[in-house]
C-alpha positions as CSV (number, residue, x, y, z in Angstrom):
1,M,143.2,121.6,138.5
2,R,141.5,118.4,139.8
3,T,139.8,116.1,138.0
4,S,137.0,113.1,139.4
5,I,135.8,110.6,137.8
6,R,132.4,109.4,139.1
7,G,130.3,106.7,139.3
8,G,132.2,104.2,137.6
9,N,133.1,100.5,138.0
10,V,137.1,100.7,138.8
11,L,139.7,98.2,138.4
12,V,141.6,98.3,141.6
13,E,144.3,96.1,142.4
14,K,142.4,92.8,140.9
15,S,138.8,93.6,141.2
16,F,136.5,96.0,140.2
17,E,134.8,98.5,142.5
18,R,132.2,101.1,142.4
19,T,134.0,104.2,143.3
20,D,135.2,107.4,142.8
21,L,138.6,108.6,141.9
22,S,140.2,112.4,141.4
23,F,143.5,113.7,140.3
24,E,145.3,116.8,140.5
25,R,146.8,117.9,136.9
26,C,149.6,120.6,137.5
27,E,152.6,121.4,135.1
28,A,154.4,118.3,135.7
29,G,151.8,116.0,135.3
30,G,148.4,114.6,136.6
31,I,148.9,112.3,139.4
32,I,146.1,110.0,140.9
33,D,145.5,111.3,144.7
34,A,142.2,110.3,146.2
35,L,139.8,107.4,145.6
36,G,136.7,107.0,147.0
37,G,135.6,111.0,146.3
38,S,137.0,113.9,146.2
39,A,135.5,117.3,148.4
40,R,136.9,119.6,145.7
41,C,137.2,119.0,141.8
42,D,136.8,121.1,139.3
43,V,136.2,119.1,135.8
44,V,133.8,116.0,136.7
45,I,133.5,112.7,134.1
46,D,130.4,110.9,134.6
47,A,131.3,107.2,134.4
48,S,128.0,105.7,135.2
49,G,127.3,102.3,134.0
50,L,131.3,102.5,132.5
51,L,134.2,100.2,133.4
52,V,137.8,102.5,134.3
53,L,140.5,101.0,134.2
54,P,144.3,101.5,133.9
55,A,145.6,103.0,130.3
56,I,147.1,100.7,128.1
57,I,150.4,100.4,127.4
58,D,151.7,98.9,124.2
59,I,155.1,97.5,124.2
60,H,155.5,97.0,120.4
61,G,153.5,98.7,117.7
62,D,154.0,99.2,114.3
63,A,150.5,99.8,112.6
64,F,152.2,103.3,112.2
65,E,154.0,101.9,109.0
66,R,150.3,101.8,107.2
67,Q,150.2,105.7,107.5
68,I,153.7,106.4,106.4
69,Q,153.2,103.9,103.4
70,P,149.9,102.9,102.5
71,R,150.4,101.1,99.2
72,P,153.9,100.3,98.1
73,G,155.7,103.0,97.0
74,V,153.1,105.7,98.3
75,G,154.6,107.9,101.0
76,F,153.5,110.4,103.4
77,D,155.1,113.0,105.2
78,L,156.1,111.4,109.1
79,D,154.6,114.5,111.0
80,I,151.2,113.7,109.2
81,A,151.3,109.8,109.7
82,L,152.5,109.9,113.3
83,V,149.6,112.7,114.1
84,E,147.2,110.4,112.8
85,T,148.9,107.7,114.6
86,D,148.4,109.5,117.8
87,R,144.8,110.1,117.5
88,Q,144.3,106.2,116.9
89,L,146.2,105.7,120.2
90,V,144.0,107.2,122.6
91,A,140.7,106.3,120.8
92,N,141.6,103.0,121.6
93,G,142.7,103.8,125.0
94,I,146.5,103.7,124.8
95,A,148.4,105.8,126.6
96,T,151.7,105.0,126.4
97,A,152.9,103.6,122.9
98,Y,156.5,102.0,121.7
99,H,156.4,102.7,118.5
100,G,158.6,99.4,116.5
101,V,160.6,101.0,114.2
102,T,162.7,98.6,112.1
103,W,166.1,99.3,111.4
104,S,166.8,96.5,108.6
105,W,169.7,95.9,105.5
106,E,166.9,96.1,103.2
107,P,166.5,99.3,101.4
108,G,162.8,101.2,101.4
109,L,160.5,101.7,104.2
110,R,162.7,100.1,106.8
111,D,166.2,101.6,105.7
112,A,169.0,103.4,107.2
113,A,167.4,106.9,106.1
114,N,163.8,106.0,107.7
115,A,165.0,104.7,110.9
116,R,166.7,108.1,111.7
117,A,164.4,110.1,110.2
118,M,161.4,108.5,112.3
119,L,163.8,108.9,115.3
120,A,164.0,112.7,114.6
121,A,160.6,113.1,114.1
122,L,159.6,111.2,117.5
123,E,161.9,113.4,119.6
124,R,160.4,116.8,117.4
125,L,156.8,115.5,117.8
126,R,157.0,114.1,121.6
127,P,155.7,117.0,123.3
128,H,152.8,117.4,121.0
129,L,151.6,114.0,120.6
130,A,148.4,112.8,122.8
131,A,150.0,109.4,124.0
132,D,153.4,108.8,125.9
133,T,155.4,107.7,122.8
134,H,158.5,105.8,123.0
135,F,161.3,105.0,120.3
136,H,161.1,100.9,120.2
137,L,164.1,99.9,117.7
138,R,163.7,96.3,115.7
139,H,167.4,95.9,115.0
140,E,167.9,93.5,112.1
141,T,170.7,91.1,113.5
142,F,172.1,91.1,110.2
143,N,172.4,94.7,109.6
144,L,175.8,95.0,110.8
145,D,176.5,98.4,109.9
146,A,174.6,100.1,111.8
147,E,175.7,98.6,115.0
148,R,177.8,101.7,116.0
149,E,175.5,104.2,115.3
150,I,173.1,102.3,117.6
151,I,175.3,101.9,120.3
152,E,175.9,105.8,120.1
153,W,172.0,105.9,120.0
154,L,172.0,103.7,123.4
155,G,174.8,105.9,125.2
156,A,172.6,109.1,124.3
157,G,169.5,107.7,125.8
158,R,167.3,107.8,122.6
159,I,166.3,104.2,122.3
160,D,164.0,103.2,125.0
161,C,163.9,99.9,124.1
162,L,165.7,97.1,121.8
163,A,164.8,94.1,120.0
164,F,166.8,91.9,118.1
165,N,165.1,90.8,115.1
166,D,166.1,88.1,112.5
167,H,164.1,87.9,109.7
168,M,167.0,86.7,107.4
169,S,167.0,82.9,108.3
170,G,163.3,82.9,107.0
171,T,164.5,85.5,103.9
172,I,167.0,82.7,103.0
173,K,164.6,80.0,102.7
174,D,162.6,81.4,100.5
175,R,165.1,83.8,99.0
176,N,164.0,81.5,95.2
177,R,160.8,82.1,95.9
178,P,159.5,85.8,95.0
179,D,156.0,84.8,95.8
180,K,156.6,84.2,99.3
181,L,159.2,87.3,99.5
182,A,156.7,89.8,97.6
183,V,156.2,92.2,100.5
184,M,159.5,92.4,101.3
185,I,160.1,93.1,97.3
186,N,157.6,95.4,97.3
187,R,158.8,97.2,100.3
188,S,162.4,97.9,98.8
189,G,162.0,99.1,95.8
190,L,164.0,96.4,94.3
191,S,163.4,94.1,91.3
192,A,163.2,90.3,92.7
193,P,167.4,89.5,91.4
194,D,168.5,92.4,92.9
195,F,166.7,92.0,96.1
196,T,168.0,88.4,96.0
197,A,171.5,89.4,95.4
198,L,171.2,91.8,98.8
199,V,170.0,88.6,100.4
200,E,173.2,86.7,99.5
201,R,175.8,89.4,100.1
202,T,174.3,90.1,103.3
203,Y,174.3,86.6,104.5
204,E,177.7,85.7,103.5
205,R,178.4,88.2,107.2
206,R,176.6,85.6,109.2
207,G,179.6,85.0,111.1
208,E,179.7,88.1,112.5
209,V,176.5,88.3,114.1
210,P,176.4,86.7,117.3
211,A,179.4,88.8,118.7
212,S,177.4,91.9,117.0
213,I,174.4,91.1,119.3
214,K,176.5,90.9,122.5
215,R,178.2,94.2,122.0
216,L,174.7,95.7,121.3
217,A,173.6,93.6,124.6
218,E,176.2,95.1,126.2
219,A,175.4,98.8,125.6
220,A,172.0,98.5,126.2
221,R,172.8,97.1,129.7
222,E,174.8,99.6,130.5
223,A,172.1,102.5,129.5
224,G,169.5,100.3,131.4
225,T,167.4,100.0,128.1
226,P,164.8,96.9,127.9
227,M,165.8,94.2,125.6
228,L,163.7,91.9,124.2
229,S,164.4,89.0,121.7
230,H,162.3,88.2,118.6
231,D,160.9,85.3,117.3
232,D,162.9,82.6,119.3
233,A,162.7,79.3,117.5
234,N,164.0,77.5,120.0
235,A,164.4,77.1,123.9
236,A,168.5,77.4,122.9
237,S,168.0,80.6,121.3
238,R,165.8,81.8,124.2
239,A,168.9,80.8,126.7
240,W,170.9,82.4,124.7
241,F,169.6,85.9,124.6
242,R,169.1,85.4,128.1
243,E,172.7,85.2,129.2
244,I,174.0,88.4,127.7
245,G,170.6,90.0,130.0
246,V,168.1,89.8,127.2
247,A,164.6,89.4,129.2
248,I,161.9,89.7,127.3
249,A,160.8,87.0,125.0
250,E,158.6,88.9,122.1
251,F,156.3,86.7,119.7
252,P,157.9,83.2,120.7
253,L,157.6,81.0,117.7
254,T,156.6,77.7,119.6
255,A,154.4,76.7,122.9
256,E,158.1,75.5,124.1
257,V,159.6,78.3,124.0
258,A,156.8,80.3,125.5
259,G,157.1,77.9,128.3
260,A,160.7,78.0,128.9
261,A,160.4,81.4,129.0
262,C,157.6,82.1,131.6
263,E,159.4,79.2,133.7
264,R,162.3,81.7,134.0
265,G,160.0,83.9,135.1
266,E,160.3,86.4,131.6
267,A,158.1,88.3,130.5
268,T,156.2,86.7,127.3
269,V,154.9,88.7,124.7
270,F,152.0,87.9,121.9
271,G,149.8,90.0,120.1
272,A,146.6,90.9,120.5
273,P,145.4,90.9,116.7
274,N,146.4,86.6,117.7
275,V,143.7,86.8,120.1
276,I,140.9,88.5,118.3
277,R,141.4,87.1,114.8
278,G,141.5,83.1,116.6
279,G,144.9,82.3,116.2
280,S,148.4,83.7,114.6
281,H,148.5,84.7,110.9
282,T,151.7,82.7,110.3
283,G,151.1,79.5,112.2
284,C,152.4,80.4,115.7
285,P,151.1,79.8,118.8
286,S,147.7,80.8,119.5
287,A,147.5,83.4,121.9
288,A,144.8,83.0,124.0
289,D,146.2,79.1,124.4
290,M,149.3,80.7,125.8
291,V,147.1,82.7,127.9
292,A,145.2,79.8,129.0
293,R,148.5,78.0,129.6
294,G,150.0,80.8,131.8
295,H,152.7,81.1,129.2
296,C,152.2,84.8,128.0
297,S,152.1,87.7,130.2
298,I,151.9,90.4,127.6
299,L,149.6,91.1,125.0
300,A,151.1,94.0,122.3
301,S,149.2,96.0,119.5
302,D,151.6,94.3,116.7
303,Y,150.1,95.7,113.2
304,Y,146.7,96.4,114.5
305,Y,145.9,98.9,117.2
306,P,142.4,98.5,117.7
307,A,143.0,95.0,119.3
308,L,144.9,95.8,121.9
309,L,141.9,97.4,123.5
310,L,139.4,94.5,122.4
311,A,141.7,91.5,123.7
312,P,140.9,91.5,127.5
313,F,137.3,91.4,126.7
314,R,137.7,88.8,124.4
315,L,139.7,86.2,126.8
316,A,137.1,86.8,129.9
317,R,134.0,86.2,127.1
318,L,135.8,83.0,126.1
319,G,136.4,82.4,129.7
320,I,140.2,81.8,129.7
321,A,140.8,84.5,132.2
322,R,138.5,87.2,134.5
323,L,138.5,90.6,132.5
324,E,140.8,91.7,136.2
325,E,143.1,89.3,135.1
326,A,143.3,89.8,131.3
327,W,143.8,93.3,131.9
328,R,147.2,92.9,133.5
329,L,147.9,91.9,130.0
330,V,147.7,95.4,128.4
331,S,148.5,97.4,131.9
332,T,150.3,96.3,134.8
333,N,152.3,93.4,132.9
334,P,153.9,95.6,130.0
335,A,154.4,98.3,132.8
336,A,156.6,96.0,135.2
337,A,158.9,94.8,132.2
338,L,159.3,98.4,130.7
339,G,160.6,99.1,134.1
340,Y,157.6,101.6,134.9
341,T,156.8,102.1,138.6
342,D,154.5,105.2,137.9
343,R,151.8,103.3,135.7
344,G,150.1,100.6,135.1
345,A,147.4,100.7,138.0
346,I,145.0,102.8,139.4
347,A,145.9,103.7,143.2
348,A,146.9,106.8,145.1
349,G,150.3,108.3,143.7
350,K,150.3,106.8,140.1
351,R,150.0,108.7,137.1
352,A,146.5,109.3,136.3
353,D,146.5,107.1,132.8
354,I,143.0,105.8,132.7
355,V,140.7,104.4,129.9
356,I,137.1,104.5,130.2
357,V,135.1,101.9,128.4
358,D,131.9,101.2,127.7
359,E,131.7,97.6,127.2
360,T,127.7,97.5,126.3
361,S,126.5,100.0,124.5
362,G,127.7,98.8,121.0
363,P,129.2,95.8,119.0
364,V,132.5,95.9,120.6
365,P,133.6,97.5,123.4
366,A,134.4,101.1,123.0
367,V,136.7,104.4,124.5
368,V,134.5,106.8,125.8
369,A,137.7,108.8,127.2
370,T,141.4,108.8,127.8
371,V,143.4,110.7,130.1
372,V,147.1,110.6,129.8
373,N,148.9,112.2,132.5
374,G,145.9,114.0,134.2
375,R,145.1,115.2,130.6
376,I,141.6,114.4,128.8
377,R,143.1,113.3,125.5
378,Y,140.3,111.3,123.8
379,A,136.3,111.9,124.5
380,A,133.9,110.2,122.7
381,D,130.9,111.7,124.6
382,G,131.4,115.2,125.5
383,N,128.0,115.1,127.7
384,R,129.7,112.9,130.3
385,I,132.1,116.1,131.2
386,A,131.6,118.9,132.9
387,S,132.6,122.1,135.2
388,A,132.1,121.5,139.1
389,G,130.2,124.5,138.7
390,L,128.0,123.5,135.9
391,L,127.3,120.2,137.7
392,S,126.7,122.7,140.9
393,E,124.1,125.0,139.4
394,L,122.2,122.2,137.4
395,S,121.5,120.1,140.5
396,P,117.9,120.2,142.0
């Protein structure tokens, strides 16, 4: 089946062009096969007055946790939560999603049982999900007992990207302040004293952590799995991870770290919610400032999926980057960092992963339609979609 998107302003390479495009969908998927119109098509999407953009690639999103546990101690079935999350993804123009699943030394929402269940659920549900959904393992580096199993998962190709997180250092600083640890304590289901005791026991093994990270990094390199270092506090930390093959800096804690990563040509990730809210909620660098300095190459949804669609438009309105440039932060650049060559841009031969956006009719830009691998997975205005035969009958 051939689909044509007609009359839109299409982002082609680094500029917008008023043109048509078409793609053929077969059993294997959908590939863009023509720009500038097609002699034959079966379905037509009217994109007149709208923007036609490469669909969004989210390198790190964990808002699904709120579908699993919307309140402390209140949980829902993973299938329900992940299917609902999938609807949110495509409604926000996200065609490729990396679910950031944390496996921590903490009990509760981020424990071993949940990580295993999430991986199994994603593998089981993947054929039924609209977005191309992947497993981004956020490994807490003090979770030493998980190392062997993670290496097995890497070898089996079950992990799509691996992030090294160290939330223990901050926890240690605040271990005698339950008010600071309230979220972690509630999430764990432990009392404050029991949680503090667990932190102390876990921290006693800190001397084992660097060697464990190196072994995991080696296994990831052998598997060809992209790796990220999370919350690098200084340039020395980033340099250490660089030496062991971790090429993506995720949410660096200072502008200096971000600058050092970009100077070495490394992908640097900041949160799209940071852009929308006008700054970090934890006192970290402003993502908009980092984009302005050239120290941010990728935006991630982090904890709020709608921000990823809205952030490039916000950057354009602020005069920080033209929309054509800002959109690369959510499409072309994450595709390159994750090793994709088939998506992230609109061009002949690429996957038909496309989002059609109306930036003028409401208070914020809105997704009109999302196409994933040649299939229309979300449509807010059915009047813009018709069969070519019906259009022929209606033409004067």
